[in-house]
DOZA-333412 format. One record per atom (N, C-alpha, C, O): x, y, z; residue in one letter. Coordinates in steps of 0.05 Angstrom, whole numbers, padded with zeros to 5 digits, always signed. Layout:
N
{{X,Y,Z},'A'}
...
% end
This chain:
149
{{-00253,+00542,-00690},'M'}
{{-00276,+00536,-00673},'M'}
{{-00271,+00500,-00664},'M'}
{{-00277,+00489,-00643},'M'}
{{-00257,+00488,-00689},'K'}
{{-00246,+00460,-00690},'K'}
{{-00227,+00459,-00667},'K'}
{{-00229,+00440,-00651},'K'}
{{-00208,+00475,-00663},'T'}
{{-00188,+00472,-00645},'T'}
{{-00200,+00472,-00614},'T'}
{{-00193,+00458,-00595},'T'}
{{-00224,+00497,-00617},'F'}
{{-00236,+00494,-00590},'F'}
{{-00249,+00475,-00581},'F'}
{{-00252,+00474,-00557},'F'}
{{-00262,+00454,-00598},'M'}
{{-00280,+00431,-00592},'M'}
{{-00260,+00413,-00583},'M'}
{{-00263,+00400,-00562},'M'}
{{-00233,+00412,-00603},'L'}
{{-00216,+00388,-00591},'L'}
{{-00204,+00394,-00565},'L'}
{{-00199,+00377,-00548},'L'}
{{-00201,+00420,-00561},'T'}
{{-00191,+00427,-00528},'T'}
{{-00213,+00415,-00509},'T'}
{{-00208,+00401,-00490},'T'}
{{-00243,+00422,-00517},'I'}
{{-00259,+00409,-00497},'I'}
{{-00261,+00383,-00491},'I'}
{{-00265,+00374,-00469},'I'}
{{-00257,+00372,-00513},'F'}
{{-00258,+00343,-00523},'F'}
{{-00237,+00328,-00504},'F'}
{{-00245,+00310,-00489},'F'}
{{-00209,+00336,-00504},'F'}
{{-00193,+00328,-00494},'F'}
{{-00191,+00338,-00460},'F'}
{{-00180,+00321,-00446},'F'}
{{-00198,+00356,-00451},'S'}
{{-00204,+00365,-00427},'S'}
{{-00229,+00345,-00411},'S'}
{{-00228,+00339,-00388},'S'}
{{-00247,+00339,-00426},'L'}
{{-00269,+00320,-00416},'L'}
{{-00253,+00288,-00411},'L'}
{{-00254,+00273,-00391},'L'}
{{-00240,+00284,-00435},'L'}
{{-00224,+00254,-00427},'L'}
{{-00203,+00258,-00407},'L'}
{{-00196,+00237,-00394},'L'}
{{-00189,+00283,-00400},'S'}
{{-00172,+00280,-00377},'S'}
{{-00185,+00287,-00355},'S'}
{{-00169,+00288,-00336},'S'}
{{-00214,+00293,-00348},'F'}
{{-00231,+00295,-00326},'F'}
{{-00235,+00272,-00320},'F'}
{{-00226,+00264,-00298},'F'}
{{-00248,+00256,-00335},'A'}
{{-00253,+00225,-00337},'A'}
{{-00240,+00206,-00328},'A'}
{{-00247,+00187,-00314},'A'}
{{-00214,+00214,-00337},'A'}
{{-00189,+00191,-00330},'A'}
{{-00187,+00194,-00300},'A'}
{{-00190,+00175,-00284},'A'}
{{-00182,+00225,-00290},'H'}
{{-00181,+00235,-00264},'H'}
{{-00205,+00222,-00245},'H'}
{{-00201,+00214,-00222},'H'}
{{-00224,+00223,-00255},'A'}
{{-00247,+00214,-00237},'A'}
{{-00242,+00183,-00232},'A'}
{{-00242,+00176,-00209},'A'}
{{-00238,+00167,-00250},'Q'}
{{-00235,+00140,-00244},'Q'}
{{-00211,+00134,-00226},'Q'}
{{-00211,+00114,-00211},'Q'}
{{-00187,+00152,-00226},'T'}
{{-00163,+00147,-00216},'T'}
{{-00163,+00156,-00185},'T'}
{{-00148,+00148,-00167},'T'}
{{-00183,+00175,-00184},'A'}
{{-00176,+00197,-00158},'A'}
{{-00190,+00178,-00132},'A'}
{{-00211,+00165,-00134},'A'}
{{-00173,+00178,-00109},'L'}
{{-00182,+00164,-00083},'L'}
{{-00184,+00190,-00061},'L'}
{{-00168,+00208,-00058},'L'}
{{-00204,+00186,-00048},'T'}
{{-00209,+00202,-00023},'T'}
{{-00224,+00185,-00005},'T'}
{{-00229,+00161,-00009},'T'}
{{-00230,+00196,+00014},'V'}
{{-00240,+00188,+00041},'V'}
{{-00271,+00172,+00033},'V'}
{{-00281,+00153,+00044},'V'}
{{-00281,+00187,+00013},'N'}
{{-00309,+00185,+00010},'N'}
{{-00315,+00160,-00015},'N'}
{{-00337,+00151,-00021},'N'}
{{-00295,+00154,-00025},'E'}
{{-00293,+00136,-00046},'E'}
{{-00297,+00105,-00040},'E'}
{{-00277,+00093,-00031},'E'}
{{-00317,+00095,-00044},'P'}
{{-00332,+00073,-00032},'P'}
{{-00304,+00045,-00046},'P'}
{{-00299,+00024,-00035},'P'}
{{-00294,+00053,-00067},'S'}
{{-00272,+00034,-00076},'S'}
{{-00253,+00028,-00060},'S'}
{{-00246,+00005,-00058},'S'}
{{-00240,+00054,-00042},'L'}
{{-00218,+00053,-00021},'L'}
{{-00220,+00026,-00002},'L'}
{{-00200,+00012,+00003},'L'}
{{-00244,+00020,+00006},'Y'}
{{-00247,+00006,+00026},'Y'}
{{-00253,-00029,+00014},'Y'}
{{-00264,-00037,-00006},'Y'}
{{-00239,-00044,+00039},'G'}
{{-00247,-00070,+00028},'G'}
{{-00222,-00087,+00040},'G'}
{{-00207,-00079,+00057},'G'}
{{-00221,-00113,+00028},'N'}
{{-00199,-00131,+00042},'N'}
{{-00172,-00132,+00012},'N'}
{{-00175,-00136,-00012},'N'}
{{-00152,-00127,+00025},'F'}
{{-00127,-00132,+00005},'F'}
{{-00106,-00157,+00009},'F'}
{{-00097,-00163,+00031},'F'}
{{-00101,-00167,-00013},'E'}
{{-00084,-00190,-00009},'E'}
{{-00061,-00183,-00035},'E'}
{{-00063,-00168,-00054},'E'}
{{-00036,-00202,-00026},'M'}
{{-00017,-00195,-00047},'M'}
{{-00020,-00203,-00073},'M'}
{{-00031,-00224,-00078},'M'}
{{-00010,-00183,-00093},'M'}
{{-00017,-00190,-00125},'M'}
{{+00001,-00223,-00126},'M'}
{{+00018,-00232,-00111},'M'}
{{-00010,-00232,-00145},'K'}
{{+00002,-00252,-00157},'K'}
{{+00035,-00251,-00161},'K'}
{{+00043,-00229,-00170},'K'}
{{+00051,-00266,-00157},'G'}
{{+00076,-00268,-00166},'G'}
{{+00095,-00251,-00143},'G'}
{{+00119,-00251,-00145},'G'}
{{+00082,-00239,-00124},'E'}
{{+00098,-00226,-00099},'E'}
{{+00110,-00245,-00076},'E'}
{{+00098,-00265,-00066},'E'}
{{+00128,-00238,-00070},'D'}
{{+00141,-00257,-00050},'D'}
{{+00134,-00252,-00024},'D'}
{{+00134,-00269,-00006},'D'}
{{+00126,-00224,-00019},'G'}
{{+00121,-00218,+00012},'G'}
{{+00146,-00204,+00024},'G'}
{{+00160,-00195,+00006},'G'}
{{+00154,-00201,+00047},'C'}
{{+00174,-00187,+00058},'C'}
{{+00199,-00210,+00065},'C'}
{{+00198,-00234,+00069},'C'}
{{+00218,-00194,+00065},'K'}
{{+00239,-00213,+00075},'K'}
{{+00232,-00221,+00104},'K'}
{{+00220,-00207,+00119},'K'}
{{+00240,-00244,+00109},'G'}
{{+00236,-00262,+00134},'G'}
{{+00213,-00270,+00140},'G'}
{{+00210,-00280,+00162},'G'}
{{+00193,-00269,+00124},'G'}
{{+00166,-00281,+00122},'G'}
{{+00148,-00270,+00137},'G'}
{{+00131,-00285,+00146},'G'}
{{+00148,-00244,+00144},'H'}
{{+00125,-00235,+00165},'H'}
{{+00096,-00224,+00154},'H'}
{{+00090,-00203,+00141},'H'}
{{+00084,-00240,+00161},'S'}
{{+00050,-00237,+00158},'S'}
{{+00041,-00210,+00148},'S'}
{{+00028,-00204,+00128},'S'}
{{+00054,-00193,+00172},'L'}
{{+00047,-00168,+00169},'L'}
{{+00042,-00154,+00139},'L'}
{{+00023,-00139,+00133},'L'}
{{+00064,-00164,+00120},'C'}
{{+00061,-00158,+00094},'C'}
{{+00042,-00168,+00079},'C'}
{{+00035,-00158,+00057},'C'}
{{+00031,-00190,+00089},'E'}
{{+00013,-00204,+00066},'E'}
{{-00016,-00196,+00062},'E'}
{{-00027,-00199,+00040},'E'}
{{-00028,-00188,+00080},'Y'}
{{-00059,-00183,+00080},'Y'}
{{-00063,-00151,+00098},'Y'}
{{-00050,-00143,+00117},'Y'}
{{-00085,-00140,+00082},'A'}
{{-00094,-00113,+00096},'A'}
{{-00120,-00105,+00088},'A'}
{{-00130,-00111,+00066},'A'}
{{-00132,-00091,+00103},'K'}
{{-00162,-00079,+00099},'K'}
{{-00161,-00053,+00104},'K'}
{{-00148,-00044,+00123},'K'}
{{-00176,-00038,+00087},'I'}
{{-00180,-00010,+00095},'I'}
{{-00211,-00003,+00101},'I'}
{{-00229,-00007,+00085},'I'}
{{-00215,+00009,+00129},'E'}
{{-00240,+00014,+00140},'E'}
{{-00246,+00041,+00141},'E'}
{{-00226,+00055,+00143},'E'}
{{-00269,+00053,+00141},'K'}
{{-00276,+00077,+00146},'K'}
{{-00284,+00084,+00179},'K'}
{{-00307,+00080,+00188},'K'}
{{-00263,+00095,+00195},'V'}
{{-00269,+00097,+00222},'V'}
{{-00277,+00130,+00224},'V'}
{{-00261,+00149,+00219},'V'}
{{-00305,+00133,+00233},'G'}
{{-00313,+00164,+00228},'G'}
{{-00311,+00179,+00197},'G'}
{{-00323,+00172,+00177},'G'}
{{-00295,+00196,+00198},'N'}
{{-00286,+00210,+00172},'N'}
{{-00261,+00206,+00166},'N'}
{{-00252,+00220,+00148},'N'}
{{-00243,+00188,+00179},'K'}
{{-00220,+00177,+00171},'K'}
{{-00218,+00153,+00157},'K'}
{{-00235,+00136,+00162},'K'}
{{-00196,+00148,+00136},'A'}
{{-00193,+00115,+00125},'A'}
{{-00171,+00108,+00142},'A'}
{{-00152,+00123,+00148},'A'}
{{-00176,+00082,+00149},'V'}
{{-00150,+00072,+00166},'V'}
{{-00147,+00042,+00149},'V'}
{{-00163,+00025,+00141},'V'}
{{-00119,+00045,+00147},'L'}
{{-00101,+00015,+00135},'L'}
{{-00098,-00005,+00165},'L'}
{{-00087,+00001,+00187},'L'}
{{-00109,-00027,+00159},'I'}
{{-00099,-00050,+00181},'I'}
{{-00084,-00068,+00166},'I'}
{{-00092,-00078,+00146},'I'}
{{-00061,-00074,+00177},'L'}
{{-00045,-00091,+00167},'L'}
{{-00048,-00117,+00186},'L'}
{{-00052,-00116,+00210},'L'}
{{-00047,-00140,+00170},'D'}
{{-00053,-00166,+00188},'D'}
{{-00071,-00165,+00212},'D'}
{{-00067,-00178,+00232},'D'}
{{-00091,-00148,+00209},'G'}
{{-00108,-00153,+00229},'G'}
{{-00101,-00138,+00260},'G'}
{{-00116,-00141,+00279},'G'}
{{-00080,-00124,+00261},'D'}
{{-00075,-00110,+00283},'D'}
{{-00061,-00087,+00284},'D'}
{{-00063,-00073,+00304},'D'}
{{-00044,-00078,+00259},'E'}
{{-00034,-00059,+00260},'E'}
{{-00047,-00034,+00248},'E'}
{{-00051,-00035,+00224},'E'}
{{-00053,-00017,+00259},'K'}
{{-00073,+00007,+00249},'K'}
{{-00058,+00033,+00241},'K'}
{{-00044,+00045,+00258},'K'}
{{-00060,+00041,+00218},'I'}
{{-00048,+00070,+00207},'I'}
{{-00067,+00083,+00193},'I'}
{{-00081,+00073,+00176},'I'}
{{-00068,+00110,+00201},'E'}
{{-00087,+00125,+00187},'E'}
{{-00076,+00140,+00158},'E'}
{{-00055,+00153,+00154},'E'}
{{-00097,+00134,+00141},'L'}
{{-00087,+00145,+00112},'L'}
{{-00092,+00175,+00110},'L'}
{{-00111,+00185,+00120},'L'}
{{-00070,+00189,+00094},'K'}
{{-00079,+00218,+00095},'K'}
{{-00074,+00223,+00061},'K'}
{{-00057,+00212,+00047},'K'}
{{-00091,+00241,+00053},'Q'}
{{-00098,+00251,+00024},'Q'}
{{-00076,+00265,+00015},'Q'}
{{-00068,+00285,+00027},'Q'}
{{-00063,+00254,-00013},'A'}
{{-00040,+00266,-00023},'A'}
{{-00050,+00270,-00049},'A'}
{{-00052,+00249,-00062},'A'}
{{-00059,+00293,-00062},'K'}
{{-00073,+00296,-00093},'K'}
{{-00092,+00270,-00092},'K'}
{{-00108,+00266,-00074},'K'}
{{-00088,+00254,-00112},'N'}
{{-00109,+00235,-00121},'N'}
{{-00104,+00212,-00110},'N'}
{{-00118,+00194,-00119},'N'}
{{-00083,+00202,-00087},'V'}
{{-00079,+00177,-00074},'V'}
{{-00077,+00183,-00043},'V'}
{{-00073,+00206,-00035},'V'}
{{-00079,+00163,-00029},'M'}
{{-00077,+00161,-00003},'M'}
{{-00046,+00157,+00007},'M'}
{{-00033,+00143,-00008},'M'}
{{-00036,+00164,+00027},'V'}
{{-00006,+00158,+00035},'V'}
{{-00008,+00151,+00065},'V'}
{{-00024,+00161,+00081},'V'}
{{+00011,+00134,+00071},'F'}
{{+00015,+00125,+00099},'F'}
{{+00047,+00124,+00109},'F'}
{{+00065,+00122,+00093},'F'}
{{+00050,+00126,+00133},'S'}
{{+00074,+00119,+00145},'S'}
{{+00071,+00121,+00172},'S'}
{{+00058,+00139,+00182},'S'}
{{+00086,+00097,+00187},'K'}
{{+00086,+00089,+00211},'K'}
{{+00114,+00074,+00220},'K'}
{{+00127,+00057,+00207},'K'}
{{+00121,+00083,+00245},'D'}
{{+00144,+00065,+00262},'D'}
{{+00123,+00045,+00276},'D'}
{{+00102,+00051,+00286},'D'}
{{+00135,+00019,+00274},'I'}
{{+00127,+00000,+00281},'I'}
{{+00146,-00017,+00307},'I'}
{{+00167,-00029,+00303},'I'}
{{+00137,-00016,+00328},'E'}
{{+00155,-00031,+00353},'E'}
{{+00151,-00060,+00351},'E'}
{{+00131,-00073,+00352},'E'}
{{+00174,-00067,+00349},'Q'}
{{+00179,-00100,+00346},'Q'}
{{+00205,-00106,+00367},'Q'}
{{+00222,-00089,+00372},'Q'}
{{+00206,-00128,+00377},'D'}
{{+00231,-00134,+00398},'D'}
{{+00233,-00166,+00395},'D'}
{{+00220,-00183,+00409},'D'}
{{+00248,-00170,+00379},'C'}
{{+00259,-00204,+00379},'C'}
{{+00285,-00203,+00380},'C'}
{{+00295,-00187,+00365},'C'}
{{+00301,-00216,+00397},'D'}
{{+00321,-00218,+00397},'D'}
{{+00336,-00247,+00399},'D'}
{{+00356,-00254,+00412},'D'}
{{+00319,-00263,+00382},'D'}
{{+00333,-00290,+00379},'D'}
{{+00348,-00296,+00358},'D'}
{{+00341,-00284,+00337},'D'}
{{+00365,-00310,+00357},'P'}
{{+00383,-00314,+00331},'P'}
{{+00359,-00320,+00308},'P'}
{{+00340,-00335,+00308},'P'}
{{+00365,-00305,+00291},'G'}
{{+00350,-00309,+00258},'G'}
{{+00324,-00295,+00258},'G'}
{{+00311,-00291,+00237},'G'}
{{+00318,-00287,+00282},'C'}
{{+00292,-00271,+00279},'C'}
{{+00296,-00235,+00263},'C'}
{{+00316,-00222,+00263},'C'}
{{+00278,-00230,+00256},'S'}
{{+00276,-00197,+00246},'S'}
{{+00252,-00181,+00257},'S'}
{{+00230,-00191,+00261},'S'}
{{+00257,-00159,+00259},'N'}
{{+00239,-00139,+00264},'N'}
{{+00233,-00121,+00253},'N'}
{{+00250,-00103,+00251},'N'}
{{+00205,-00117,+00239},'I'}
{{+00198,-00097,+00224},'I'}
{{+00199,-00067,+00238},'I'}
{{+00185,-00063,+00257},'I'}
{{+00212,-00049,+00231},'L'}
{{+00219,-00027,+00235},'L'}
{{+00196,-00002,+00228},'L'}
{{+00186,+00012,+00246},'L'}
{{+00190,+00001,+00206},'S'}
{{+00172,+00022,+00198},'S'}
{{+00158,+00006,+00166},'S'}
{{+00165,-00014,+00153},'S'}
{{+00137,+00024,+00163},'V'}
{{+00124,+00018,+00139},'V'}
{{+00119,+00041,+00129},'V'}
{{+00120,+00060,+00146},'V'}
{{+00113,+00048,+00103},'S'}
{{+00107,+00070,+00089},'S'}
{{+00099,+00062,+00061},'S'}
{{+00108,+00044,+00047},'S'}
{{+00077,+00081,+00056},'G'}
{{+00073,+00069,+00029},'G'}
{{+00046,+00090,+00011},'G'}
{{+00039,+00113,+00016},'G'}
{{+00037,+00073,-00009},'V'}
{{+00017,+00095,-00022},'V'}
{{-00011,+00072,-00028},'V'}
{{-00010,+00048,-00030},'V'}
{{-00034,+00088,-00029},'V'}
{{-00059,+00075,-00037},'V'}
{{-00068,+00079,-00063},'V'}
{{-00079,+00101,-00065},'V'}
{{-00068,+00068,-00083},'Y'}
{{-00076,+00089,-00110},'Y'}
{{-00094,+00065,-00133},'Y'}
{{-00095,+00041,-00131},'Y'}
{{-00103,+00079,-00151},'K'}
{{-00114,+00061,-00168},'K'}
{{-00098,+00051,-00197},'K'}
{{-00089,+00067,-00213},'K'}
{{-00098,+00023,-00200},'K'}
{{-00082,+00018,-00217},'K'}
{{-00098,+00003,-00243},'K'}
{{-00116,-00012,-00237},'K'}
{{-00092,+00009,-00269},'K'}
{{-00111,-00001,-00284},'K'}
{{-00099,-00036,-00291},'K'}
{{-00077,-00042,-00299},'K'}
{{-00122,-00054,-00285},'I'}
{{-00110,-00080,-00294},'I'}
{{-00130,-00091,-00313},'I'}
{{-00154,-00094,-00306},'I'}
{{-00121,-00097,-00337},'G'}
{{-00141,-00105,-00358},'G'}
{{-00160,-00081,-00367},'G'}
{{-00151,-00061,-00379},'G'}
{{-00185,-00085,-00361},'K'}
{{-00198,-00062,-00367},'K'}
{{-00211,-00045,-00344},'K'}
{{-00226,-00026,-00349},'K'}
{{-00204,-00055,-00316},'T'}
{{-00217,-00039,-00293},'T'}
{{-00196,-00026,-00279},'T'}
{{-00173,-00029,-00286},'T'}
{{-00204,-00013,-00261},'W'}
{{-00186,-00001,-00244},'W'}
{{-00190,-00011,-00216},'W'}
{{-00210,-00007,-00202},'W'}
{{-00170,-00023,-00208},'K'}
{{-00163,-00035,-00180},'K'}
{{-00148,-00016,-00157},'K'}
{{-00126,-00006,-00160},'K'}
{{-00162,-00014,-00137},'T'}
{{-00145,-00003,-00117},'T'}
{{-00123,-00019,-00106},'T'}
{{-00126,-00042,-00100},'T'}
{{-00100,-00008,-00102},'T'}
{{-00073,-00024,-00093},'T'}
{{-00064,-00009,-00071},'T'}
{{-00070,+00015,-00068},'T'}
{{-00047,-00023,-00054},'V'}
{{-00033,-00014,-00032},'V'}
{{-00006,-00020,-00038},'V'}
{{-00001,-00044,-00037},'V'}
{{+00016,-00003,-00044},'K'}
{{+00036,-00012,-00045},'K'}
{{+00057,-00001,-00016},'K'}
{{+00060,+00023,-00011},'K'}
{{+00068,-00019,-00002},'A'}
{{+00076,-00016,+00025},'A'}
{{+00106,-00028,+00019},'A'}
{{+00112,-00048,+00007},'A'}
{{+00124,-00003,+00033},'T'}
{{+00152,-00008,+00035},'T'}
{{+00152,-00014,+00065},'T'}
{{+00141,+00001,+00082},'T'}
{{+00169,-00042,+00072},'F'}
{{+00172,-00045,+00100},'F'}
{{+00200,-00044,+00107},'F'}
{{+00214,-00058,+00093},'F'}
{{+00213,-00031,+00126},'T'}
{{+00241,-00029,+00130},'T'}
{{+00240,-00052,+00156},'T'}
{{+00222,-00051,+00173},'T'}
{{+00259,-00070,+00154},'I'}
{{+00260,-00094,+00169},'I'}
{{+00289,-00099,+00178},'I'}
{{+00308,-00098,+00164},'I'}
{{+00289,-00106,+00204},'D'}
{{+00316,-00100,+00211},'D'}
{{+00326,-00141,+00226},'D'}
{{+00316,-00153,+00245},'D'}
{{+00346,-00147,+00210},'F'}
{{+00357,-00169,+00221},'F'}
{{+00385,-00166,+00241},'F'}
{{+00408,-00163,+00232},'F'}
{{+00378,-00167,+00264},'P'}
{{+00401,-00160,+00285},'P'}
{{+00423,-00184,+00293},'P'}
{{+00446,-00182,+00299},'P'}
{{+00407,-00208,+00292},'Y'}
{{+00425,-00231,+00293},'Y'}
{{+00418,-00252,+00274},'Y'}
{{+00400,-00268,+00278},'Y'}
{{+00435,-00254,+00251},'P'}
{{+00437,-00272,+00232},'P'}
{{+00451,-00303,+00239},'P'}
{{+00475,-00309,+00241},'P'}
{{+00434,-00316,+00242},'E'}
{{+00445,-00349,+00241},'E'}
{{+00470,-00357,+00224},'E'}
{{+00487,-00371,+00234},'E'}
{{+00471,-00348,+00203},'S'}
{{+00493,-00352,+00187},'S'}
{{+00506,-00329,+00166},'S'}
{{+00494,-00307,+00168},'S'}
{{+00520,-00330,+00154},'D'}
{{+00531,-00314,+00132},'D'}
{{+00509,-00308,+00114},'D'}
{{+00502,-00285,+00108},'D'}
{{+00497,-00332,+00104},'E'}
{{+00474,-00329,+00083},'E'}
{{+00447,-00318,+00092},'E'}
{{+00430,-00313,+00075},'E'}
{{+00444,-00313,+00115},'D'}
{{+00419,-00296,+00120},'D'}
{{+00420,-00265,+00122},'D'}
{{+00440,-00251,+00127},'D'}
{{+00401,-00258,+00118},'Y'}
{{+00400,-00232,+00115},'Y'}
{{+00407,-00222,+00140},'Y'}
{{+00401,-00233,+00162},'Y'}
{{+00425,-00193,+00135},'Q'}
{{+00437,-00174,+00156},'Q'}
{{+00432,-00148,+00158},'Q'}
{{+00435,-00132,+00139},'Q'}
{{+00426,-00140,+00182},'G'}
{{+00427,-00111,+00192},'G'}
{{+00397,-00102,+00177},'G'}
{{+00381,-00121,+00174},'G'}
{{+00389,-00078,+00167},'E'}
{{+00366,-00065,+00155},'E'}
{{+00367,-00070,+00123},'E'}
{{+00384,-00066,+00107},'E'}
{{+00337,-00082,+00120},'Q'}
{{+00333,-00092,+00090},'Q'}
{{+00302,-00078,+00082},'Q'}
{{+00284,-00076,+00098},'Q'}
{{+00300,-00072,+00062},'K'}
{{+00274,-00064,+00050},'K'}
{{+00260,-00082,+00033},'K'}
{{+00272,-00092,+00014},'K'}
{{+00234,-00087,+00038},'S'}
{{+00215,-00098,+00024},'S'}
{{+00196,-00089,+00017},'S'}
{{+00179,-00083,+00034},'S'}
{{+00190,-00085,-00014},'T'}
{{+00165,-00073,-00023},'T'}
{{+00141,-00091,-00028},'T'}
{{+00146,-00113,-00037},'T'}
{{+00119,-00085,-00024},'V'}
{{+00100,-00109,-00032},'V'}
{{+00074,-00096,-00046},'V'}
{{+00071,-00073,-00039},'V'}
{{+00059,-00103,-00058},'H'}
{{+00032,-00090,-00072},'H'}
{{+00012,-00111,-00068},'H'}
{{+00014,-00134,-00078},'H'}
{{-00010,-00102,-00051},'L'}
{{-00032,-00110,-00045},'L'}
{{-00053,-00102,-00062},'L'}
{{-00053,-00079,-00071},'L'}
{{-00075,-00120,-00069},'I'}
{{-00096,-00108,-00091},'I'}
{{-00120,-00114,-00075},'I'}
{{-00122,-00130,-00057},'I'}
{{-00138,-00099,-00082},'R'}
{{-00168,-00102,-00065},'R'}
{{-00185,-00127,-00078},'R'}
{{-00194,-00128,-00101},'R'}
{{-00187,-00148,-00057},'K'}
{{-00211,-00169,-00071},'K'}
{{-00237,-00159,-00083},'K'}
{{-00253,-00174,-00093},'K'}
% end
């Protein structure tokens, strides 16, 4: 009997932890404004697309909006939301860069005693025309973490 009660207790604990961390389209904590976590440097090349985001509900879908204009539909994957999109930018000036794509996950992260909705986004950035040997060259990856305000 004691083993049975312990099994139920641990099952309830597991369910409670799952309920705190699961994200779905209907979860209110999914939506809002996001900014870079303290200590993050942003993307290589200084793109503002990497610094701010917003998640909105559009109909029955969740949409991630990067820097006010790049919209990406979120897809459900177990207890998280995932996203991926090719981005078209065309800068051919010396020293400039183009974001080619972004992919990532929206999940709950425990910070202190509370669970915070977090966006982890990995950007692929191309530096086609470096001005010097010290500049970034070719395709580079930048990963940023954005936390809900």
